[in-house]
C-alpha positions in Angstrom: -19.0 -126.8 143.5 -21.6 -128.8 145.4 -21.9 -132.5 145.0 -25.5 -132.2 143.7 -24.3 -129.6 141.1 -21.4 -131.8 140.0 -23.8 -134.8 139.6 -26.2 -132.7 137.6 -23.5 -131.6 135.2 -22.5 -135.2 134.6 -26.1 -136.0 133.9 -26.4 -133.0 131.6 -23.4 -134.3 129.6 -25.1 -137.6 129.2 -28.3 -135.8 128.2 -26.5 -134.1 125.3 -26.0 -137.6 123.9 -29.5 -138.8 124.7 -31.1 -135.6 123.3 -33.4 -133.0 125.0 -36.6 -133.9 123.1 -39.2 -132.1 121.1 -43.0 -132.1 120.8 -43.9 -135.2 118.9 -47.7 -135.4 119.7 -50.4 -132.7 120.1 -53.9 -133.3 121.4 -56.3 -130.5 120.5 -59.9 -130.9 121.9 -59.6 -134.7 121.8 -58.0 -135.0 118.4 -54.4 -136.2 118.2 -52.0 -134.7 115.7 -48.3 -135.5 115.0 -45.5 -133.1 115.9 -42.5 -132.2 113.7 -40.3 -135.2 113.9 -36.9 -133.5 113.6 -35.0 -136.7 113.3 -37.1 -137.8 110.3 -39.0 -135.0 108.5 -36.0 -132.6 108.2 -34.2 -135.2 106.0 -37.3 -135.9 103.8 -37.7 -134.1 100.5 -41.5 -134.1 100.8 -42.4 -134.3 104.5 -46.1 -134.5 105.5 -48.3 -131.5 106.0 -48.9 -131.1 109.7 -49.9 -128.4 112.3 -46.4 -128.2 113.8 -43.8 -125.8 112.7 -40.6 -127.1 111.2 -37.1 -126.4 112.5 -33.5 -127.2 111.5 -32.5 -127.8 115.2 -31.5 -131.4 114.3 -29.3 -131.5 117.4 -32.3 -131.2 119.7 -30.5 -128.0 120.8 -31.6 -124.8 122.4 -31.8 -121.0 121.8 -29.4 -119.1 124.1 -30.0 -115.7 125.7 -27.6 -114.1 123.2 -30.1 -115.0 120.5 -33.2 -113.5 122.2 -33.2 -110.7 119.7 -33.1 -113.0 116.7 -36.0 -114.8 115.0 -34.7 -118.1 116.4 -36.3 -117.5 119.7 -39.8 -117.3 118.2 -40.4 -120.9 117.2 -36.9 -122.4 117.4 -33.9 -122.2 115.1 -34.6 -122.0 111.4 -38.4 -122.5 112.0 -41.0 -122.2 109.3 -44.8 -122.1 109.5 -46.8 -125.3 109.4 -49.1 -125.9 106.4 -52.2 -126.9 108.5 -54.1 -125.7 111.5 -56.0 -127.6 114.1 -59.6 -126.4 115.0 -60.2 -125.6 118.7 -63.1 -124.1 120.6 -62.8 -121.3 123.1 -62.1 -122.8 126.5 -60.9 -126.0 124.7 -57.7 -127.9 125.6 -54.3 -128.4 124.0 -51.9 -131.1 125.3 -48.3 -130.9 124.1 -46.4 -134.1 124.6 -42.6 -134.2 124.3 -40.6 -137.2 123.1 -38.5 -137.0 126.2 -37.0 -134.5 128.7 -33.9 -134.8 130.9 -34.8 -134.8 134.6 -31.9 -132.6 135.5 -33.0 -129.8 133.1 -35.2 -128.0 135.6 -37.2 -124.9 134.7 -40.5 -123.2 133.8 -42.9 -124.4 131.1 -44.6 -121.5 129.3 -47.2 -121.2 126.5 -48.3 -118.3 124.4 -50.8 -117.4 121.6 -50.4 -114.9 118.8 -53.1 -114.1 116.2 -52.2 -114.3 112.6 -53.3 -111.7 110.1 -54.6 -114.2 107.7 -53.5 -117.9 107.2 -50.8 -118.8 109.7 -49.3 -121.0 107.0 -48.1 -117.7 105.3 -47.4 -115.6 108.4 -44.2 -113.6 108.9 -43.1 -114.9 112.3 -41.3 -111.7 113.1 -44.6 -109.9 113.2 -46.4 -112.2 115.6 -47.3 -110.7 119.0 -47.6 -113.2 121.8 -49.7 -113.2 124.9 -49.1 -115.7 127.7 -51.9 -118.2 128.4 -50.2 -120.8 130.6 -47.1 -120.9 132.8 -45.6 -123.0 135.5 -42.4 -122.3 137.4 -41.0 -123.3 140.8 -43.5 -125.6 142.4 -41.6 -126.4 145.6 -38.2 -125.3 147.1 -38.0 -127.9 149.9 -34.9 -129.5 148.4 -32.3 -127.9 146.1 -32.8 -127.4 143.2 -36.5 -127.6 143.9 -39.5 -129.1 142.0 -40.3 -127.3 138.8 -42.9 -127.3 136.1 -40.6 -129.3 133.9 -40.6 -132.0 136.6 -44.4 -132.1 136.6 -44.2 -132.4 132.8 -42.0 -135.5 133.1 -44.4 -137.0 135.7 -47.3 -136.4 133.3 -45.7 -138.6 130.7 -43.7 -135.7 129.2 -46.9 -133.6 128.6 -48.5 -130.4 129.7 -52.1 -129.4 129.0 -53.3 -125.8 128.7 -56.7 -124.2 128.2 -57.5 -121.8 125.3 -59.0 -118.6 126.8 -62.8 -118.7 126.5 -63.2 -115.1 125.4 -60.6 -114.6 122.6 -61.7 -113.5 119.1 -62.1 -116.3 116.5 -59.4 -116.6 114.0 -56.0 -118.2 113.2 -53.4 -118.4 116.0 -49.9 -119.6 116.5 -49.4 -121.4 119.8 -45.9 -121.1 121.2 -44.9 -123.6 123.8 -41.5 -123.9 125.5 -39.4 -125.2 128.3 -36.6 -123.1 129.7 -33.8 -125.2 131.2 -32.1 -123.4 134.1 -29.5 -126.0 135.3 -26.7 -123.7 134.1 -28.6 -120.4 134.4 -26.3 -119.0 137.1 -23.8 -118.4 134.3 -24.1 -115.6 131.8 -25.9 -117.0 128.7 -26.5 -120.2 130.6 -30.3 -120.5 130.3 -31.6 -122.8 127.5 -34.9 -122.1 125.6 -36.6 -124.9 123.7 -39.6 -123.3 121.8 -42.1 -125.3 119.8 -45.0 -123.9 117.7 -48.2 -125.2 116.2 -51.1 -123.6 114.2 -54.6 -123.3 115.6 -57.9 -122.1 114.2 -60.1 -120.8 117.1 -63.9 -120.8 116.6 -66.6 -119.1 118.7 -67.9 -115.6 119.2 -65.3 -114.2 121.5 -64.4 -110.5 121.2 -61.2 -110.3 123.3 -58.0 -109.2 121.5 -55.3 -109.4 124.1 -52.2 -107.2 123.5 -49.1 -109.1 122.8 -45.3 -108.9 122.6 -43.0 -109.6 119.7 -41.2 -112.9 120.0 -37.9 -111.1 119.9 -38.9 -109.0 122.9 -40.3 -111.7 125.2 -37.1 -112.0 127.3 -33.9 -110.3 128.2 -30.7 -112.1 129.3 -30.8 -110.2 132.6 -34.3 -111.1 133.5 -34.4 -112.5 137.1 -36.2 -115.7 135.7 -33.5 -116.2 133.1 -30.2 -115.3 134.9 -30.8 -117.3 138.2 -29.0 -119.8 140.3 -31.3 -122.7 141.1 -28.5 -124.3 143.1 -29.2 -121.8 145.9 -32.4 -122.0 147.9 -35.1 -119.9 146.2 -38.0 -118.6 148.2 -39.6 -117.2 145.0 -39.1 -117.4 141.3 -40.2 -114.9 138.7 -41.5 -116.7 135.6 -40.1 -114.7 132.7 -42.1 -113.1 129.9 -45.3 -110.9 129.9 -48.1 -111.1 132.4 -50.4 -114.2 132.2 -53.6 -113.5 130.3 -56.8 -115.1 131.6 -60.3 -114.9 130.2 -62.0 -111.6 131.1 -58.8 -109.8 132.0 -59.0 -107.7 128.8 -62.1 -106.0 130.2 -60.4 -105.7 133.6 -57.3 -104.2 132.0 -59.3 -101.7 130.1 -61.1 -100.5 133.2 -57.8 -100.4 135.1 -56.3 -98.2 132.4 -59.3 -95.8 132.5 -59.1 -95.6 136.3 -55.3 -95.0 136.2 -55.8 -92.2 133.6 -58.4 -90.4 135.7 -56.1 -90.6 138.7 -53.0 -89.5 136.9 -54.7 -86.4 135.5 -55.7 -85.2 139.0 -53.3 -82.5 140.2 -52.7 -80.7 143.5 -55.0 -78.0 142.3 -57.9 -80.4 141.6 -61.2 -80.0 143.5 -63.6 -82.6 144.8 -65.9 -81.9 141.9 -63.3 -82.4 139.2 -62.1 -85.6 140.9 -65.6 -87.0 141.1 -66.2 -86.1 137.4 -63.0 -87.8 136.3 -64.0 -91.0 138.2 -67.5 -90.9 136.7 -66.0 -90.5 133.2 -63.8 -93.6 133.7 -66.3 -96.1 132.5 -65.8 -98.8 129.9 -68.5 -101.0 128.4 -67.7 -104.4 126.9 -70.0 -105.4 124.0 -71.6 -108.8 124.0 -73.7 -110.9 121.6 -77.4 -111.0 121.6 -79.1 -113.7 123.8 -81.1 -116.6 122.3 -83.0 -117.4 125.5 -83.2 -115.5 128.7 -83.4 -118.5 131.0 -80.7 -120.8 132.4 -80.2 -123.6 134.9 -77.1 -122.4 136.7 -76.3 -122.7 140.4 -74.7 -120.2 142.7 -72.0 -120.6 145.4 -71.0 -117.4 147.2 -72.5 -115.5 144.3 -70.4 -117.3 141.7 -72.5 -118.9 139.0 -71.7 -122.4 137.6 -73.4 -124.8 135.3 -75.3 -124.2 132.1 -76.6 -120.9 130.8 -78.7 -120.0 127.8 -78.1 -116.2 127.5 -75.0 -116.7 125.2 -72.6 -113.8 125.5 -74.3 -112.2 128.5 -72.3 -111.0 131.5 -72.9 -111.5 135.2 -71.5 -109.0 137.7 -71.2 -110.5 141.2 -71.7 -107.8 143.8 -69.6 -105.2 141.8 -66.3 -107.0 142.5 -66.2 -109.9 140.0 -67.7 -111.0 136.7 -68.4 -114.0 134.5 -69.6 -114.6 131.0 -71.9 -117.1 129.4 -69.7 -118.9 126.9 -70.7 -121.9 124.8 -73.7 -122.5 127.1 -71.8 -122.5 130.4 -70.6 -119.8 132.8 -66.9 -119.3 132.6 -64.5 -118.7 135.6 -65.1 -115.8 137.8 -62.7 -112.9 137.4 -62.1 -110.0 139.8 -62.3 -106.5 138.6 -59.2 -104.3 138.8 -58.4 -102.5 142.0 -60.2 -99.2 142.2 -63.0 -100.3 139.8 -66.4 -101.9 140.1 -69.0 -103.4 137.8 -72.7 -102.9 137.7 -74.3 -105.9 139.6 -76.6 -108.4 137.9 -76.9 -110.1 134.5 -76.9 -108.0 131.4 -76.0 -107.9 127.7 -73.2 -105.4 128.4 -70.6 -105.4 131.2 -70.1 -101.9 132.6 -67.0 -101.3 134.6 -66.4 -97.9 136.2 -63.8 -96.3 138.5 -64.8 -96.0 142.2 -64.7 -92.6 143.8 -61.8 -92.3 146.2 -63.2 -90.1 148.9 -60.1 -90.4 151.1 -58.0 -89.1 148.1 -60.4 -86.2 147.6 -60.1 -85.3 151.3 -56.4 -85.4 151.1 -56.5 -83.1 148.0 -58.6 -80.6 150.0 -56.2 -80.6 152.9 -53.3 -80.2 150.4 -55.0 -77.3 148.7 -55.6 -75.7 152.0 -51.9 -75.9 153.0 -51.0 -74.5 149.6 -53.4 -71.5 149.9 -52.2 -70.9 153.5 -48.5 -70.7 152.3 -49.2 -68.5 149.3 
């Protein structure tokens, strides 16, 4: 065993006494809320109503990979929904601050959202489907065990700030935030998950409804980002969990699926005309809200718009390869369309994304058909 590993294990033993920490403060769009104080509220007969979920993990302990299929992984052991929800705007910020965190417990910091069907205070946590909105993993591998998102969290006064996607549908959401400690993850069942949950009420006129994953299906013990030896030099690290969602990617994903479907239905007997027809059919339109004013005062750099806009809900396609939307009076971040697709250039109420015609593929099919006909 290496000297650095031995020293870390000694520090980890001391950390068990000191405690791993929990989220004790939440800042939502500039308003500060208290977290669930596990060393206080758990023992009170009438704890205060807050936005943070309760838990019975009084040992500041973790959820192990053997419990990934249990409800404990969703919002921690014995968790129950919070009574209140914090209002937040699309594109708004949420800062989660931990009471402390051991500096030897290196690992990723990940945050998800899941929409509640009704009030999150009454939600069945086993039905929540989470989509990832923020994730940090291995930052630098210059010295074993590397610099991780957990180290950045410590440097930021035990906090991490994430942005609510600007395009998601208004409603009640559970935000799931966690650190995964990997200091013993080279061992079977060695990773340590520390999930924390809060309730949010998102406003706005967004329309995106990202697909999610049940909490009990987020991870597997064999995932490369879970079963990993950080005491070896790592050139890369796979952050566990579903793909990161960013504003606008729902439209991109829909177009990509349509393009994929048109490609997969093309067989060796297809002709150029049927391939072209399938590509033309692979078009998706994203509905937007009506404008209040057709003018804006935005600026453009390399075709990307920035600054204020007054055509609320309108879309801007930049050269067919990227798009933005006017959200809350400003242009949001530019998003690239999926490979094999294009959008209709310009500013419009609807964003139209269509599959591009793959001429080389059609030529290949003609050559393939010719060979087949010659051999038959």
